[in-house]
Legacy VTK file of the C-alpha trace (Angstrom):
# vtk DataFile Version 3.0
C-alpha trace
ASCII
DATASET POLYDATA
POINTS 254 float
56.669 229.279 67.780
56.728 225.475 67.732
58.581 223.722 64.903
56.280 221.528 62.826
57.207 218.942 60.180
55.496 220.939 57.430
53.004 219.647 54.888
53.198 218.660 51.267
56.098 218.238 48.907
59.473 219.756 49.850
60.892 222.390 47.535
64.233 220.549 47.368
63.554 216.814 47.213
66.511 214.424 47.762
64.994 211.821 45.446
64.666 214.329 42.628
68.225 215.545 43.196
69.520 211.974 42.970
67.421 211.277 39.875
68.742 214.404 38.166
72.317 213.350 38.933
71.651 209.719 37.952
73.467 208.794 41.162
73.310 205.327 42.689
75.112 203.950 45.700
77.570 201.101 45.041
76.025 198.987 47.827
72.892 198.972 50.005
74.655 198.470 53.357
76.351 201.429 55.041
78.312 202.028 58.206
78.439 205.655 59.348
81.538 206.331 61.459
81.598 209.634 63.310
85.183 209.700 64.606
88.605 209.493 62.999
90.161 206.519 64.809
87.228 204.104 64.246
87.240 205.027 60.550
90.892 203.955 60.369
89.990 200.711 62.137
87.324 199.988 59.522
89.808 200.671 56.750
92.127 198.032 58.200
89.330 195.473 58.474
87.884 195.758 54.971
89.257 193.897 51.969
89.425 195.045 48.341
88.939 198.676 49.350
87.961 201.244 46.748
87.461 204.945 47.239
83.952 205.876 46.173
82.479 209.215 45.229
79.014 209.690 46.652
76.534 212.456 46.007
76.348 213.207 49.743
78.158 215.556 52.160
80.748 213.274 53.768
84.368 213.765 54.763
85.497 210.358 53.523
83.990 207.263 51.946
85.062 203.813 50.850
83.669 200.495 49.694
85.102 197.133 50.603
84.389 193.510 51.361
83.739 192.185 54.839
82.926 188.501 55.231
82.568 188.483 51.459
79.798 191.113 51.538
80.050 194.578 49.987
79.862 197.360 52.562
80.230 201.111 52.229
81.800 203.034 55.103
81.428 206.801 55.311
82.582 209.505 57.681
79.925 212.239 57.750
80.396 215.711 59.161
79.480 215.710 62.847
76.151 216.982 64.278
72.590 216.373 63.173
72.036 218.556 60.066
74.970 217.367 57.898
74.724 213.723 58.982
71.001 213.728 58.151
71.672 215.381 54.788
74.082 212.549 53.998
71.595 209.937 55.182
68.789 211.416 53.088
70.804 211.468 49.871
72.183 207.966 50.394
68.678 206.608 50.985
67.472 208.369 47.851
70.366 206.753 45.951
69.391 203.252 47.074
70.952 202.589 50.494
68.691 200.575 52.784
70.550 199.483 55.934
72.708 201.569 58.257
74.746 201.164 61.416
76.048 204.330 63.050
79.270 204.083 65.079
79.952 207.027 67.356
81.035 208.284 70.756
78.922 209.494 73.664
79.361 211.082 77.043
77.927 209.044 79.910
75.339 210.869 82.019
74.550 207.869 84.255
77.051 206.200 86.621
76.151 202.792 85.176
78.478 203.636 82.283
82.142 204.560 82.370
84.786 205.423 79.783
85.295 202.454 77.465
81.811 200.995 77.961
79.212 200.619 75.195
75.753 202.142 74.802
73.250 200.900 72.227
70.400 203.440 72.104
66.845 202.107 72.087
65.098 205.485 72.364
66.062 209.120 72.555
65.457 212.616 73.875
65.444 215.094 70.993
67.318 218.313 71.667
68.543 218.708 68.114
66.488 220.749 65.700
66.609 218.537 62.618
64.218 215.748 63.615
61.353 218.175 64.325
61.096 218.794 60.577
60.285 215.089 60.081
58.187 214.025 63.072
55.945 215.887 65.550
57.286 217.061 68.941
55.774 214.129 70.878
57.530 211.501 68.728
60.130 209.292 70.440
62.932 208.123 68.121
63.762 204.432 68.097
66.146 202.261 66.054
65.486 199.114 64.061
65.225 196.553 66.860
66.041 193.594 64.628
69.310 195.359 63.802
69.881 196.284 67.460
69.564 192.612 68.396
72.156 191.462 65.855
74.457 194.365 66.739
74.366 193.674 70.471
75.041 189.979 69.895
78.118 190.837 67.844
79.461 193.343 70.391
79.093 190.792 73.199
80.684 188.019 71.153
83.691 190.091 70.083
84.364 191.641 73.494
84.615 188.168 75.025
85.677 188.295 78.663
86.910 191.857 78.581
85.421 194.006 81.316
83.320 196.207 79.091
79.749 196.958 80.067
77.184 196.913 77.248
73.859 198.592 77.950
70.727 199.426 76.022
68.906 202.620 76.948
68.071 206.199 76.187
70.281 208.680 74.359
70.110 212.472 74.606
71.015 214.223 71.363
71.842 217.916 71.580
73.095 220.652 69.270
74.617 222.571 72.186
77.611 220.765 73.681
78.376 223.706 75.965
74.856 223.650 77.431
74.915 220.132 78.844
74.021 221.466 82.282
74.112 219.664 85.614
70.351 219.790 86.082
69.725 218.227 82.661
72.245 215.459 83.296
70.490 214.625 86.577
66.963 214.926 85.152
67.577 212.817 82.050
69.588 210.245 83.992
66.566 209.660 86.257
64.458 209.089 83.126
66.744 206.255 81.983
68.838 208.255 79.563
72.396 206.930 79.694
74.425 209.106 77.318
74.620 212.300 75.294
75.900 213.027 71.767
74.965 215.029 68.652
73.431 212.803 65.929
71.534 209.709 67.105
67.942 210.925 67.550
67.993 212.788 64.241
69.331 209.775 62.340
66.877 207.375 64.008
63.977 209.720 63.242
64.849 210.097 59.556
65.401 206.343 59.193
61.902 205.735 60.565
60.472 208.454 58.321
62.105 206.924 55.230
61.400 203.313 56.300
64.971 202.039 56.320
66.797 200.035 58.993
69.211 201.932 61.234
70.841 201.233 64.576
73.442 203.094 66.615
76.340 201.856 68.741
78.323 204.273 70.906
81.548 203.976 72.861
81.670 206.008 76.067
84.326 208.678 75.586
83.731 210.829 78.667
81.725 211.050 81.896
79.453 213.972 82.802
77.726 212.692 85.958
80.490 213.315 88.507
81.496 216.502 90.286
83.650 217.400 87.280
83.723 216.437 83.611
85.992 213.425 83.033
87.245 213.165 79.409
88.718 209.948 78.073
89.110 210.662 74.369
92.744 209.551 74.132
92.605 206.573 76.488
93.529 203.012 75.577
90.186 201.881 76.990
88.288 203.952 74.456
90.413 202.812 71.509
90.052 199.179 72.565
86.270 199.552 72.680
86.143 201.360 69.361
88.010 198.511 67.703
85.402 196.117 69.108
82.332 198.084 68.049
83.626 198.770 64.543
84.183 195.059 63.969
80.785 194.322 65.516
79.098 196.887 63.260
80.695 195.398 60.147
79.703 191.883 61.213
76.137 192.951 61.958
75.596 194.884 58.724
76.707 191.864 56.681
74.216 189.577 58.467
71.018 191.506 57.779
LINES 1 255
254 0 1 2 3 4 5 6 7 8 9 10 11 12 13 14 15 16 17 18 19 20 21 22 23 24 25 26 27 28 29 30 31 32 33 34 35 36 37 38 39 40 41 42 43 44 45 46 47 48 49 50 51 52 53 54 55 56 57 58 59 60 61 62 63 64 65 66 67 68 69 70 71 72 73 74 75 76 77 78 79 80 81 82 83 84 85 86 87 88 89 90 91 92 93 94 95 96 97 98 99 100 101 102 103 104 105 106 107 108 109 110 111 112 113 114 115 116 117 118 119 120 121 122 123 124 125 126 127 128 129 130 131 132 133 134 135 136 137 138 139 140 141 142 143 144 145 146 147 148 149 150 151 152 153 154 155 156 157 158 159 160 161 162 163 164 165 166 167 168 169 170 171 172 173 174 175 176 177 178 179 180 181 182 183 184 185 186 187 188 189 190 191 192 193 194 195 196 197 198 199 200 201 202 203 204 205 206 207 208 209 210 211 212 213 214 215 216 217 218 219 220 221 222 223 224 225 226 227 228 229 230 231 232 233 234 235 236 237 238 239 240 241 242 243 244 245 246 247 248 249 250 251 252 253
């Protein structure tokens, strides 16, 4: 049986839930951060930080000033279903612009640990997005936001030897089924990395007509003879500091 988006009004509507709770977000601009270290980086960069309680499933959340602009930073639960649930409720509560900061495994030798991938389209192997768009839909980000985001990453990295590429992202629910044949097949299609949230978040953002872009640091390599993890490397932490600052800069400019 093929999953279809369904027709008509949902039984549990996020907008009605928010209305019943009289919940509103404290700002319209959000940065989603999907790893612990980058969240700490953001906390060090923001000024006038306040903890905020949001009617959304997130592990942590805060509001602060960056370049004099109010920004909310949240750390959702990882994988597509809970991150989309958070996105839906935040949109219903008034959020309009989002940058997602995460990590990805490289499936193409163009990228190595510590490089940066900015997805411009995606292969959907998560189940969540199929409830919003038909199977032949290709997820894409807000390209005006992608442009600003890439400019900021390039400016902040300066002369550091960090490669920044746009390209495809493969989002999967099954991290232990990232098989060799899929890595090779998707790599030939122009897919550069794999992770667990991007295509679902891009799809829902398009469905709800809000701006969303994704920036990913390369945390591991899957294209070689063996898996090469780099989760605790200095290269990765250096890159994550760059992309967090770039994400905050970009979200304040749109």
